[in-house]
C-alpha positions in Angstrom: -1.5 -38.8 -15.2 -1.4 -42.0 -17.3 -4.1 -43.6 -15.1 -6.5 -40.8 -16.1 -6.0 -41.0 -19.9 -7.0 -43.3 -22.6 -5.6 -44.1 -26.0 -7.9 -43.6 -29.0 -7.4 -45.2 -32.4 -9.7 -44.8 -35.4 -9.0 -47.4 -38.1 -10.5 -47.8 -41.6 -9.5 -50.2 -44.5 -7.0 -47.5 -45.5 -5.2 -47.7 -42.2 -5.1 -45.6 -39.0 -6.9 -42.3 -39.5 -6.5 -41.0 -35.9 -4.3 -42.0 -33.0 -4.0 -40.2 -29.7 -2.8 -41.4 -26.3 -3.6 -38.3 -24.1 -7.4 -38.3 -24.3 -9.5 -37.9 -21.2 -13.0 -38.2 -22.8 -14.4 -39.7 -25.9 -18.1 -39.0 -26.9 -19.6 -41.4 -29.4 -23.0 -41.5 -31.0 -24.0 -45.1 -30.8 -27.2 -46.8 -32.0 -28.4 -46.7 -28.4 -27.6 -43.0 -27.9 -24.6 -40.8 -26.9 -22.0 -42.5 -24.8 -19.1 -40.7 -23.0 -16.1 -42.8 -22.1 -13.3 -41.8 -19.7 -10.3 -43.7 -18.4 -11.2 -46.8 -16.4 -14.6 -47.1 -18.0 -16.3 -50.5 -18.0 -15.4 -52.3 -21.3 -17.9 -51.8 -24.0 -18.6 -52.7 -27.7 -21.1 -50.6 -29.6 -22.2 -49.9 -33.1 -21.9 -46.3 -34.2 -24.1 -44.0 -36.1 -22.8 -41.7 -38.9 -21.6 -38.7 -36.7 -18.6 -37.1 -35.3 -16.5 -38.6 -32.6 -15.5 -36.0 -30.1 -12.2 -36.5 -28.3 -11.3 -34.2 -25.4 -7.6 -34.2 -24.6 -5.9 -33.7 -21.2 -5.0 -30.1 -22.3 -8.8 -29.5 -22.7 -8.5 -29.2 -26.5 -11.3 -30.9 -28.4 -10.8 -32.8 -31.6 -13.5 -34.2 -33.9 -13.4 -37.0 -36.5 -16.2 -37.7 -39.0 -17.0 -41.4 -38.7 -19.4 -43.1 -41.1 -20.7 -45.8 -38.9 -18.7 -48.8 -37.7 -18.2 -49.9 -34.2 -16.3 -48.9 -31.1 -14.6 -51.2 -28.6 -13.2 -50.0 -25.3 -11.1 -52.0 -22.8 -7.9 -51.5 -20.8 -8.1 -47.7 -21.4 -7.9 -48.2 -25.1 -10.7 -47.0 -27.4 -10.6 -48.6 -30.9 -13.0 -47.4 -33.5 -13.3 -49.4 -36.7 -15.2 -47.8 -39.6 -15.6 -48.1 -43.3 -14.4 -44.5 -43.6 -13.4 -41.7 -41.3 -11.9 -38.2 -41.8 -10.3 -35.5 -39.7 -11.3 -31.9 -40.5 -8.0 -31.2 -42.2 -8.7 -34.0 -44.7 -12.2 -33.0 -45.7 -12.7 -31.0 -48.9 -15.7 -28.7 -48.0 -16.6 -28.0 -51.6 -16.7 -31.7 -52.4 -18.8 -32.4 -49.3 -21.3 -29.7 -50.2 -21.5 -31.0 -53.7 -22.2 -34.5 -52.3 -24.9 -33.0 -50.1 -26.6 -31.4 -53.1 -26.4 -34.7 -55.1 -27.9 -36.6 -52.2 -30.8 -34.2 -51.9 -31.5 -34.5 -55.6 -31.4 -38.3 -55.3 -33.8 -38.1 -52.4 -36.2 -36.0 -54.4 -36.0 -38.4 -57.3 -36.5 -41.5 -55.1 -39.6 -39.9 -53.6 -40.9 -39.1 -57.1 -40.5 -42.7 -58.3 -41.4 -44.3 -55.0 -38.1 -46.2 -54.8 -37.4 -47.1 -51.2 -34.0 -48.6 -51.9 -32.8 -45.5 -53.8 -34.2 -43.4 -51.0 -32.4 -45.3 -48.3 -29.1 -45.0 -50.2 -29.6 -41.3 -50.8 -30.4 -40.7 -47.1 -27.2 -42.4 -46.0 -25.2 -40.3 -48.6 -26.9 -37.1 -47.2 -26.0 -38.0 -43.6 -22.4 -38.6 -44.6 -22.1 -35.3 -46.4 -23.8 -33.4 -43.7 -21.5 -35.0 -41.1 -18.4 -34.0 -43.1 -19.7 -30.4 -43.5 -20.4 -30.2 -39.7 -16.9 -31.4 -38.9 -15.2 -28.7 -41.1 -17.5 -25.8 -40.2 -17.8 -26.7 -36.5 -21.5 -26.6 -36.7 -23.9 -29.2 -35.3 
């Protein structure tokens, strides 16, 4: 079975957020689009968008991790994801994520009113992160 599995590690400056050695599929949202990686896939390095990483295990359970950008590297049946921040559903505070979403939407409105492209860009990133965290917890897409 080992030749049909891959090891997945998600690392942030705070340390290892996720580690699993019985994955059979990892789906990433890269800057070039969605990529599915299975055991023995050709080596890749790719920048990631703010989105969830889907990990399908050999027992067909699916796990999700909210990743805020970063990059993924796959070789020798090991997927390593390095991100500024990442969270598993059990570590996400839904109320806090919803409050962050509300604040980001308010900042977007303000940035549009004052025509501040820098504030708008920051607010859009904050909104994407909050929405990503909410989707992970609620199972929505």
